[in-house]
N, C-alpha and C positions, 0 to 999 in steps of 0.2 A: 523167542528167537528174534534177533534184530538183524535186518539186512545191511549189507555193506553199502555205504553211500557211493554213488557213481553219477555220471552225467548223462543227459540225453534220454534215450529210451530206457536205459538201464535204471536210471533214477526214478523215472515214472513207473516202470514195472515194479520196482521194489516197494514204492509207496502204495501202489494198488494191491500188491501181494500182502503187505502188512495190514492194510485196511480190510481186505477180504478175509484174512485169517482171523482177525479180531472179531469179524462178524459171523465167522463160521459158515462161509459161503461154499457151496458144493463145487467140485472141480469144473464141470461144464460151464458154469457162469463165470468162473475165474478165467477160463480160456477166452471167453467172449469179451470180457473186459480188457484183457491184454491185447486182443486183436484191435479193438476200437482205439486203444491208446496208440498203437502203431500207425493206424490210418491218420489219426490227428496229427502226430509228429511229422508224417510224410507231407501233408498238405498245409501245415500251419504257416510256414514261411511264404510259400507262393500266394496264399490267400491274403496274408497280412500285407505283402508287397502290392497286390492288386488294389486293396482298399486304400493303401497309402497314396498310390498314384491317382485313384479316382477322386479322393478328397482334395488333392492339391491341383488337379487339372481344372483350369478356368472354363466356364461355360461359353461356347462360341456366340450364342445369341446375346449374352450380356456384353461381351467385348464389342461386337459389331454395333449394338445399340449405343454403347458409350461413344464409339467412334463417330457414328452418324450424328448423335446429339452434339458432340464436340464440334464437328464440322459445321453443323447448322448454326450453333451459337457463335462460332468464331468468324462467320461471314454474313452478318446481317445486312451489310451494305450491298452485297451482291444480290441477295434475294430481293431487297427493296428496289434495287435498280432494275432487276428483271421485271418486277411488278409494274414499275413506272413505265418501262419501255412498252410492255404489252398494253397498258391502259392508255398510253399517249399516242397510239397509232390507230385511229378509228377506221382507217381504210383497209385494215387487215381482213382477210376472208375468214369464214367460219372454220376452215380446215386448220388454220394456224392460231386462231384466237377465238375463245368462246365468249369474250366480253363484247366485242364489237361485231356487228353484222353489216354486210354490204347493203346499202339502201336499195329498196325496191322502186323502180322507176314508175312514176304515176302515169296513168293513161293521159293522152293528149285529148282533151275535150273539144279542142278546136280543129281536129283533123277533119278532112273532107268527108270521111265515111263515119263520123261520130254520130251516134243516135241522138245527140243533142239537137241536131237539125231536123229531127222528126216533128218537132213542135215549133210554133212560131215564136214563143217566148220562153225564157229561162225561169222567170219569176213573175208572178202577178201579185200586186200589192192591194190587199183588201183593207179599206180604211173608210172613215167617215169624212164628211165634208169639212168638218172643223179641223182636221189634221192634214190638210192639203200641203201646207208649208213644210211640215216635217217630212212628209212623204216625198216631196220634190227633192229635198236634200238627200234622202236615202237613195232615190233613183239616180240622182246625179253621181253619188258615190259609187254605186254598183256599175253604172255604165262607163265610168272613167277607169275602171280596173283593167289590168292587162288582158283579162279574158273578155272584156267588153260584154258584160252580161246584158241580155235583152230583157227589158222590163216592160210590163203592161201598166200604163198609168191611165186610169179611166178618163179623166178630163182631156188627156192628150191623144189617146189611141182609140177611143170609142168612135164608131162610125156615126156621123150625124144623121138623124132621122131614123135610126134603128131603135128597136124596143129595148128598154133597160134590161128586161129579163134575158133577152137574147144575147145582148152584149156581155152581161155578167157570166152567163153560162159558157159562151164561146171563150171568154178570157180564162176561165177555169180549165176548160178542156184543152186549150191550146198552150198551156203553160206547164212546165215541169214541176215547179214549186209554187207555193202560195204563202205569202207573208200576211199574217193576220195582226194588224196593228190594233190591239185591244186597248181602247181608251174609254173614258166615260161616254164619249160621243158614239163610239162603236157599239157599246152595249145598248144604246137607245135607238140606234138606226136599224129599222127592219130590213133594209137592203143589205146591210153588212151581215146580218144573221142569215139572210137568204144565201148570200155568196159563201158564207162559212159552211152551211149545210151542203151546198153543191160540191164544195171541195172535199168534205168528208165522204160524200157519196161517191166521188170519183176515186178516192183512195182511203177507204175506211181504216186500213191498218196504219199504225204509226211508223211509216217507213222513211221519214225524213222529208217528205214532200210538203207537209203542213208545218209551218213555222210560226207558232204564236209568239207575239211580242207584247209584253205588258208595260203600260206606261200610265202612271197616276191611277192605278186600279189595285185595290186590295185583293189578296189571294182568295178571300171568301167570295168575291164577285167574279172569279174566273169562271168562264162558261162551263157548265157541266159536260157539254159535248166534247170538250177538249181535255178533260181531266186525265186521260190516259196518255197525254202527250206533254213532254217537258217544254217549258216556255223560256224565253229570254226576257229578263227584267231590265228595262231600259232606265238605268240610273245615269250612266255616262253615255252620251250620244255616240261619240266616236267608237267606244268599245263595243256598243251594241251593233253598230253598223258593221264592224269587223266580224262579229259573231254571226250575223246574218250572211255576210259574204262567204265565210268559211262553211256554213251549213249548206248553202246552195252548191258551193264547189264540191263538197264531199258527196252530195247526192249525184251530181253529174259524173264524178269519177266512178262511183259505184255503178252507175248506169252503163258507162262505157266498159267497165270490167265485166259485168254480167253479159253484155252483148258480145264481147270477145269470147267468153267461155262458151256461149251458145253456138257461135260460129265454128269453134274448134270441135 
């Protein structure tokens, strides 16, 4: 028996009928096959149309990423100009620029209520007799600064008739910082070592008050008592003088800041 060719569901049904008859399938299975063929024909076109629209629809993320990359690549001058404008304005505040910060005002160490005036001297120079000429140059440099640092110079400021021990101890106790000019003569002078020990006893922690300065001395000869403190090596006199000045200034500023915090 040959079915008559037709179109659509009839054609599919006739083909399924021929197939099932040739396989000698029982009628209940034959009806189930015909029902499945009808459901397929009913939803075939809508499903095919949905897949067709899905495959041809562009992805929004890819389109937007292409647009953003195109706009970024098409305007490099604008991005570079904005970067230049932000980096070329150091006065901008933190709210508008993360590159530059507004400078923090340093405390005035010369104010009338500054703890700087609690002591008679800002810096005491500990040195040997053979280094007097160099020390006088250092003192002249420090005292001529805008801050007018007050220096204790033993040959100039020691009270005549007083005991050496007393004068050395008073100089250490009445000074904020101590410059140890460590030279071969310093290492051989017992009074220099005595004053060094007094300074370390006054401030045993390395808090910036003791300022070792090495000149014509090897590192291996650096006093063991000062090994936990960084020193200034005097190769160029002018540069070393400035380092000493900056160190004293830093300590006095920190002293004023800590005093202000305690008052608050």
